[in-house]
C-alpha positions as CSV (number, residue, x, y, z in Angstrom):
1,M,0.0,0.0,0.0
2,E,2.8,2.4,0.8
3,G,4.4,1.7,-2.6
4,Q,1.1,2.4,-4.4
5,D,0.7,5.6,-2.4
6,E,4.2,6.7,-3.3
7,V,3.6,5.9,-7.0
8,S,0.3,7.8,-6.9
9,A,2.0,10.8,-5.3
10,R,4.7,10.8,-8.0
11,E,2.1,10.6,-10.7
12,Q,0.1,13.5,-9.3
13,H,3.3,15.5,-9.0
14,F,4.2,14.7,-12.6
15,H,0.8,15.7,-13.9
16,S,0.9,18.8,-11.9
17,Q,4.3,19.8,-13.4
18,V,3.0,19.1,-16.9
19,R,-0.2,21.1,-16.3
20,E,1.8,24.1,-14.9
21,S,4.2,24.0,-17.9
22,T,1.3,23.9,-20.3
23,I,-0.4,26.9,-18.7
24,C,2.8,28.9,-18.6
25,F,3.5,28.1,-22.3
26,L,-0.1,29.1,-23.3
27,L,0.0,32.4,-21.3
28,F,3.4,33.3,-22.7
29,A,2.3,32.5,-26.3
30,V,-0.7,34.8,-25.9
31,L,1.6,37.6,-24.6
32,Y,4.1,37.0,-27.4
33,I,1.5,37.3,-30.1
34,V,0.1,40.5,-28.7
35,S,3.6,41.9,-28.3
36,Y,4.5,41.0,-31.8
37,F,1.4,42.9,-33.2
38,I,2.3,45.9,-31.0
39,I,5.9,46.1,-32.2
40,T,5.0,45.5,-35.9
41,R,2.5,48.4,-35.7
42,Y,5.3,50.8,-34.8
43,K,8.2,49.2,-36.7
44,R,9.4,51.2,-39.7
45,K,8.3,49.5,-42.9
46,S,11.4,50.6,-44.8
47,D,13.5,48.1,-42.7
48,E,11.7,45.2,-44.4
49,Q,14.2,44.3,-47.0
50,E,15.2,40.9,-48.5
51,D,18.9,40.9,-47.7
52,E,21.3,40.3,-44.8
53,D,20.1,43.3,-42.9
54,A,16.5,42.0,-43.2
55,I,17.6,38.8,-41.4
56,V,19.3,40.8,-38.7
57,N,16.3,43.0,-38.2
58,R,14.0,40.0,-38.0
59,I,16.1,38.3,-35.3
60,S,16.2,41.6,-33.4
61,L,12.5,41.9,-33.8
62,F,11.9,38.4,-32.3
63,L,14.2,39.2,-29.4
64,S,12.5,42.5,-28.7
65,T,9.1,40.8,-28.9
66,F,10.3,38.2,-26.4
67,T,11.4,41.0,-24.0
68,L,8.2,43.0,-24.3
69,A,6.2,39.8,-23.6
70,V,8.3,39.2,-20.5
71,S,7.7,42.8,-19.4
72,A,3.9,42.4,-19.9
73,G,3.9,39.1,-18.0
74,A,5.8,40.8,-15.1
75,V,3.2,43.5,-14.9
76,L,0.2,41.2,-15.2
77,L,1.5,38.8,-12.5
78,L,0.6,41.2,-9.7
79,P,-3.1,41.4,-10.7
80,F,-3.1,37.7,-11.6
81,S,-1.8,36.8,-8.1
82,I,-4.4,38.9,-6.4
83,I,-7.3,37.5,-8.6
84,S,-6.1,33.9,-8.0
85,N,-6.1,34.4,-4.2
86,E,-9.6,35.8,-4.2
87,I,-11.0,33.1,-6.5
88,L,-9.5,30.4,-4.3
89,L,-11.0,32.0,-1.2
90,S,-14.4,32.2,-2.9
91,F,-14.4,28.6,-4.3
92,P,-12.1,26.6,-2.0
93,Q,-13.5,23.2,-2.8
94,N,-14.1,23.6,-6.5
95,Y,-12.3,20.8,-8.4
96,Y,-12.2,22.7,-11.7
97,I,-10.0,25.6,-10.3
98,Q,-7.5,23.4,-8.4
99,W,-4.9,24.1,-11.1
100,L,-4.9,27.7,-9.8
101,N,-2.6,27.1,-6.8
102,G,0.4,28.4,-5.0
103,S,2.8,26.2,-7.0
104,L,1.7,27.7,-10.3
105,I,1.9,31.3,-9.0
106,H,5.4,30.6,-7.5
107,G,6.5,29.1,-10.8
108,L,5.2,32.0,-12.8
109,W,7.2,34.5,-10.6
110,N,10.3,32.3,-10.9
111,L,10.0,32.3,-14.7
112,A,9.4,36.0,-14.8
113,S,12.5,36.7,-12.7
114,L,14.7,34.3,-14.8
115,F,13.5,35.6,-18.2
116,S,13.9,39.2,-17.0
117,N,17.5,38.6,-16.2
118,L,18.0,36.7,-19.5
119,C,16.5,39.6,-21.5
120,L,18.2,42.4,-19.6
121,F,21.7,40.9,-19.6
122,V,21.8,38.7,-22.6
123,L,19.1,39.1,-25.3
124,M,18.8,42.9,-25.4
125,P,22.6,43.6,-25.5
126,F,22.9,40.8,-28.1
127,A,20.1,42.4,-30.2
128,F,21.6,45.8,-30.0
129,F,25.2,44.8,-30.9
130,F,23.9,42.4,-33.5
131,L,22.0,45.2,-35.2
132,E,25.0,47.6,-35.1
133,S,27.6,45.0,-36.1
134,E,29.1,44.7,-39.6
135,G,31.8,42.0,-39.1
136,F,35.5,42.3,-38.4
137,A,37.7,43.8,-41.1
138,G,39.4,41.1,-43.1
139,L,36.7,38.5,-42.6
140,K,34.1,37.5,-45.1
141,R,30.9,39.5,-44.6
142,G,27.8,37.6,-43.6
143,I,25.6,36.6,-40.6
144,R,28.4,34.5,-39.1
145,A,30.8,37.4,-39.1
146,R,28.2,39.7,-37.4
147,I,27.4,37.0,-34.8
148,L,31.2,36.7,-34.1
149,E,31.6,40.4,-33.6
150,T,28.5,40.5,-31.4
151,L,29.7,37.7,-29.1
152,V,33.1,39.4,-28.8
153,M,31.4,42.7,-27.8
154,L,29.2,40.9,-25.2
155,I,32.3,39.2,-23.7
156,L,34.1,42.5,-23.5
157,L,31.1,44.2,-22.0
158,A,30.8,41.5,-19.4
159,L,34.5,41.8,-18.5
160,L,34.1,45.5,-18.2
161,I,31.2,45.3,-15.8
162,L,32.9,42.6,-13.8
163,G,36.0,44.7,-13.6
164,I,34.1,47.8,-12.5
165,V,32.4,45.9,-9.7
166,W,35.7,44.3,-8.7
167,V,37.4,47.6,-8.4
168,A,34.4,49.1,-6.5
169,L,34.5,46.3,-4.0
170,A,38.2,46.6,-3.6
171,L,37.8,50.3,-2.8
172,I,34.8,49.9,-0.5
173,D,35.1,46.5,1.1
174,N,38.5,45.0,0.7
175,D,37.6,41.6,2.2
176,A,38.6,38.2,1.0
177,A,34.9,37.0,1.4
178,S,33.7,39.8,-0.9
179,M,36.3,38.9,-3.5
180,E,35.4,35.2,-3.4
181,S,31.7,36.0,-3.7
182,L,32.4,37.5,-7.2
183,Y,33.4,34.0,-8.4
184,D,29.9,32.8,-7.6
185,L,28.2,34.6,-10.5
186,W,25.0,32.6,-10.5
187,D,24.1,32.9,-6.8
188,F,25.6,36.3,-5.9
189,Y,26.8,38.5,-8.8
190,L,23.8,38.3,-11.1
191,P,21.2,38.8,-8.3
192,Y,23.2,41.7,-7.0
193,L,23.5,43.3,-10.4
194,Y,19.8,42.8,-11.1
195,S,18.9,44.3,-7.7
196,C,21.0,47.4,-8.7
197,I,19.0,47.6,-12.0
198,S,15.8,47.3,-10.1
199,L,16.9,50.0,-7.7
200,M,17.5,52.2,-10.8
201,G,14.0,51.3,-12.0
202,C,12.5,52.3,-8.6
203,L,14.3,55.6,-8.8
204,L,13.0,56.1,-12.3
205,L,9.5,55.2,-11.2
206,L,9.7,57.7,-8.4
207,L,10.6,60.3,-11.0
208,C,8.1,59.3,-13.6
209,T,5.0,58.5,-11.6
210,P,4.3,62.0,-10.3
211,V,4.9,63.4,-13.7
212,G,2.6,60.7,-15.2
213,L,-0.2,61.4,-12.7
214,S,-0.2,65.0,-13.7
215,R,0.1,64.3,-17.4
216,M,-2.8,61.7,-17.4
217,F,-5.4,64.5,-17.5
218,T,-3.7,66.2,-20.5
219,V,-3.3,62.9,-22.4
220,M,-6.9,61.9,-21.8
221,G,-8.0,65.3,-22.8
222,Q,-6.3,64.8,-26.1
223,L,-7.8,61.4,-26.7
224,L,-11.4,62.3,-25.7
225,V,-13.8,64.8,-27.2
226,K,-14.2,67.8,-24.9
227,P,-17.7,69.3,-24.3
228,T,-18.7,72.2,-26.6
229,I,-19.4,75.1,-24.4
230,L,-19.9,78.6,-26.0
231,E,-18.1,77.4,-29.1
232,D,-19.1,77.5,-32.8
233,L,-17.4,74.6,-34.4
234,D,-18.7,75.4,-37.9
235,E,-17.1,78.8,-37.8
236,Q,-13.8,77.4,-36.6
237,I,-13.8,74.8,-39.3
238,Y,-14.6,77.5,-41.9
239,I,-11.7,79.7,-40.7
240,I,-9.3,76.7,-40.7
241,T,-10.3,75.8,-44.2
242,L,-9.6,79.3,-45.5
243,E,-6.2,79.3,-43.8
244,E,-5.4,75.9,-45.4
245,E,-6.4,77.2,-48.8
246,A,-4.2,80.4,-48.3
247,I,-1.2,78.3,-47.3
248,Q,-1.7,76.0,-50.3
249,R,-1.8,79.0,-52.7
250,R,1.4,80.3,-51.2
251,L,3.0,77.0,-51.8
252,N,1.9,76.8,-55.4
253,G,3.2,80.3,-56.0
254,L,6.7,79.8,-54.5
255,S,9.5,78.6,-56.7
256,S,11.4,75.4,-56.0
257,S,14.6,77.3,-55.3
258,V,13.3,78.7,-52.0
259,E,13.6,75.4,-50.0
260,H,13.6,77.0,-46.6
261,N,10.3,78.8,-47.0
262,I,8.7,75.7,-48.6
263,T,9.7,73.5,-45.7
264,E,8.2,76.0,-43.2
265,L,5.0,76.3,-45.2
266,E,4.6,72.5,-45.5
267,Q,5.0,72.1,-41.7
268,E,2.5,74.9,-41.1
269,L,0.1,73.2,-43.6
270,D,0.4,69.9,-41.7
271,N,-0.4,71.6,-38.4
272,V,-3.5,73.2,-39.9
273,K,-4.7,69.9,-41.3
274,T,-4.2,68.2,-37.9
275,L,-6.2,71.0,-36.2
276,K,-8.9,70.7,-38.9
277,T,-9.1,66.9,-38.3
278,K,-9.6,67.4,-34.6
279,L,-12.3,70.0,-35.1
280,E,-14.2,67.7,-37.5
281,R,-13.9,64.8,-35.0
282,R,-15.4,67.0,-32.3
283,K,-18.2,68.0,-34.6
284,K,-19.0,64.4,-35.6
285,A,-19.0,63.2,-31.9
286,S,-22.4,62.5,-30.3
287,A,-23.8,64.5,-27.4
288,W,-23.3,61.5,-25.1
289,E,-19.6,61.3,-26.0
290,R,-19.1,65.1,-25.5
291,N,-21.1,65.7,-22.4
292,L,-20.9,62.5,-20.5
293,V,-17.8,60.4,-21.3
294,Y,-15.3,63.3,-20.9
295,P,-16.5,64.5,-17.5
296,A,-16.9,60.9,-16.3
297,V,-13.3,60.0,-17.3
298,M,-11.9,63.1,-15.7
299,V,-13.7,62.5,-12.4
300,L,-12.5,58.8,-12.5
301,L,-8.9,60.0,-13.0
302,L,-9.3,62.4,-10.1
303,I,-10.6,59.8,-7.8
304,E,-7.9,57.3,-8.7
305,T,-5.2,59.9,-8.3
306,S,-6.6,60.9,-4.9
307,I,-6.8,57.3,-3.7
308,S,-3.3,56.6,-4.8
309,V,-1.9,59.6,-3.0
310,L,-4.0,58.8,0.1
311,L,-2.7,55.2,0.2
312,V,0.9,56.3,-0.2
313,A,0.5,58.8,2.7
314,C,-1.2,56.2,5.0
315,N,1.3,53.5,4.2
316,I,4.3,55.9,4.9
317,L,2.7,57.0,8.2
318,C,2.2,53.3,9.2
319,L,5.9,52.6,8.4
320,L,7.0,55.5,10.5
321,V,4.8,54.9,13.5
322,D,4.2,51.1,13.5
323,E,7.3,48.9,13.4
324,T,5.3,45.8,12.7
325,A,4.3,47.3,9.4
326,M,7.8,47.0,8.1
327,P,8.3,44.2,5.5
328,K,10.2,41.4,7.2
329,G,10.8,39.2,4.2
330,T,9.0,36.2,5.7
331,R,6.4,34.1,4.1
332,G,2.8,35.0,4.4
333,P,-0.2,32.7,4.9
334,G,0.0,31.6,1.2
335,I,-2.3,31.5,-1.7
336,G,-6.0,31.1,-0.9
337,N,-5.7,31.2,2.9
338,A,-6.3,34.9,3.6
339,S,-7.6,37.9,1.7
340,L,-5.2,40.6,0.7
341,S,-7.6,43.4,1.6
342,A,-9.8,44.1,4.6
343,F,-12.6,44.8,2.1
344,G,-12.4,41.4,0.5
345,F,-13.0,41.1,-3.3
346,V,-13.9,44.8,-3.7
347,G,-10.6,45.9,-2.0
348,A,-8.7,43.4,-4.2
349,A,-10.4,44.8,-7.4
350,L,-9.4,48.3,-6.2
351,E,-5.8,47.3,-5.7
352,I,-5.7,45.8,-9.3
353,I,-7.1,49.0,-10.8
354,L,-4.5,51.1,-8.8
355,I,-1.7,48.8,-10.0
356,F,-2.7,49.2,-13.6
357,Y,-3.2,53.0,-13.1
358,L,0.3,53.2,-11.5
359,M,2.0,51.4,-14.4
360,V,0.2,53.5,-17.1
361,S,1.0,56.7,-15.2
362,S,4.7,55.7,-14.9
363,V,4.9,54.9,-18.7
364,V,3.2,58.3,-19.5
365,G,5.5,60.1,-17.2
366,F,8.6,58.3,-18.7
367,Y,7.7,59.5,-22.2
368,S,6.9,63.0,-20.8
369,L,10.4,63.5,-19.5
370,R,12.5,65.7,-21.7
371,F,15.4,63.3,-21.8
372,F,13.3,60.4,-22.9
373,G,11.0,62.4,-25.2
374,N,12.9,61.0,-28.3
375,F,12.0,57.5,-27.3
376,I,8.3,57.9,-28.1
377,P,7.5,55.3,-30.8
378,K,5.7,56.5,-34.0
379,K,3.4,54.4,-36.0
380,D,5.2,52.7,-39.0
381,D,8.2,55.0,-38.4
382,T,10.2,53.5,-35.5
383,T,13.7,52.1,-36.0
384,M,14.8,48.8,-34.4
385,T,17.3,50.6,-32.3
386,K,14.6,52.7,-30.7
387,I,12.3,49.7,-30.3
388,I,15.1,47.9,-28.4
389,G,15.5,51.0,-26.2
390,N,11.8,51.1,-25.5
391,C,11.7,47.4,-24.6
392,V,14.6,47.7,-22.2
393,S,13.0,50.8,-20.5
394,I,9.6,49.0,-20.1
395,L,11.4,46.0,-18.7
396,V,13.2,48.1,-16.1
397,L,10.0,49.8,-15.1
398,S,8.1,46.5,-14.8
399,S,10.9,45.1,-12.6
400,A,10.4,47.9,-10.1
401,L,6.6,47.7,-10.2
402,P,6.3,45.2,-7.3
403,V,8.3,47.6,-5.0
404,M,6.2,50.6,-6.0
405,S,3.0,48.6,-5.4
406,R,4.4,47.7,-2.0
407,T,4.9,51.4,-1.4
408,L,1.2,51.9,-2.3
409,G,0.3,49.4,0.4
410,A,-0.8,46.6,-2.0
411,R,0.1,43.4,-0.2
412,S,0.5,41.2,-3.2
413,Q,1.1,37.5,-3.2
414,V,4.6,38.1,-4.5
415,H,5.8,38.7,-0.9
416,Q,3.7,35.8,0.5
417,A,5.0,33.1,-1.9
418,Q,8.7,34.0,-1.7
419,G,8.7,34.6,-5.5
420,A,9.9,38.2,-5.4
421,H,10.5,39.6,-8.8
422,L,13.6,41.5,-7.6
423,D,15.5,38.4,-6.7
424,L,17.0,35.8,-9.0
425,R,17.7,33.1,-6.4
426,P,14.1,31.8,-6.1
427,S,14.1,31.1,-9.8
428,L,17.0,28.7,-9.4
429,Q,15.0,26.5,-7.0
430,P,12.2,24.2,-7.9
431,S,8.7,25.3,-7.2
432,P,7.3,23.9,-4.0
433,A,4.8,21.2,-4.9
434,E,1.6,21.0,-2.9
435,P,1.0,17.8,-0.9
436,P,-1.0,15.2,-2.7
437,Q,-3.7,15.2,-0.1
438,S,-4.6,18.8,-1.0
439,R,-5.4,17.9,-4.6
440,R,-8.8,16.5,-5.3
441,T,-9.1,13.9,-7.9
442,P,-12.2,12.7,-9.7
443,S,-12.2,9.5,-7.6
444,N,-12.5,11.3,-4.3
445,R,-14.8,14.1,-5.4
């Protein structure tokens, strides 16, 4: 009997691993497809050539798509963990949702951490150097020569970073144990380096999020149709039409030798056409869209911003006054054992909305900064180099999102399942399998 129980337990563990691997693959496949359509929407069409550069661009495109899919998965894991916990609390004995367990959540966080390190330190540097490489002088040009140059550049970059850290440790902490720890790249060096990158992401989020919260009102005002109050749209469209015709006549009357004036007039004509398009869109919009959607969205943004600021203030006060509120790094009760919010499902839904709002605001704030303004992708006119830069930026922001959500007071299952996204070491360990007794089979239903 003991032998049969052991075989049954091993079979259940095997089927559990196969099921979790299948779910992870399907989820990542969906994210990869969505990321591919997003990148191809902004990728410059002139890069699509049938030669050696086309192959290099295609490889860089696949690597960038993989990185964007990993970033999207890292962002969605926080809401997915919260939703899974509330579903298991609501239906604890339902056989058809037993696949949604702590082992799956822990495995997803391990994969997100591992793939984030892989993309940040291997795939994205390889894609950038591979895109810029031409092959060493004296060698036959081709894909192999470019791959060889890319690998050499990656090795030199790794040696440079390792040397910088070695010198920094020698100046700060000249200890034999610190020097020996550098030899253990997998367990010490890479997690430490990724933690530094995550710290940079947190600092970037702290800079981008307030800017994004203030810019969200402006961005939504540009996307939505504003109410028409004491405005005559027909008169404005008529004036813009006359101005467009006047600029067009001036363009037709100028000679081709005056290139400077022609360029200025063409740019002015484009601005006038853009303004005319906006006015025509406002005129065609329905009364419900003008008078109801715009005020409702603005009020919703104001409420979300107020709640976010209030949560941050309350959480900071709790950290200053109550020592027990400090994160201890210990395991929580686990998935499906306790609710993450005192308000139950409603509080969990509010946390999910705030997490998405925080991420969107940080991205809007990132592109609103003057230094990163040139990173804004344009439809059908974005180079692969700029796409790689955008993917790396979003990956860094997504790696710091769990810490920022913690600052908001969102107690996600990341900190309860020991699958923190900021640490590589959990990804090197197997996911803890649940005991066979906790899994219900059709025979004991």
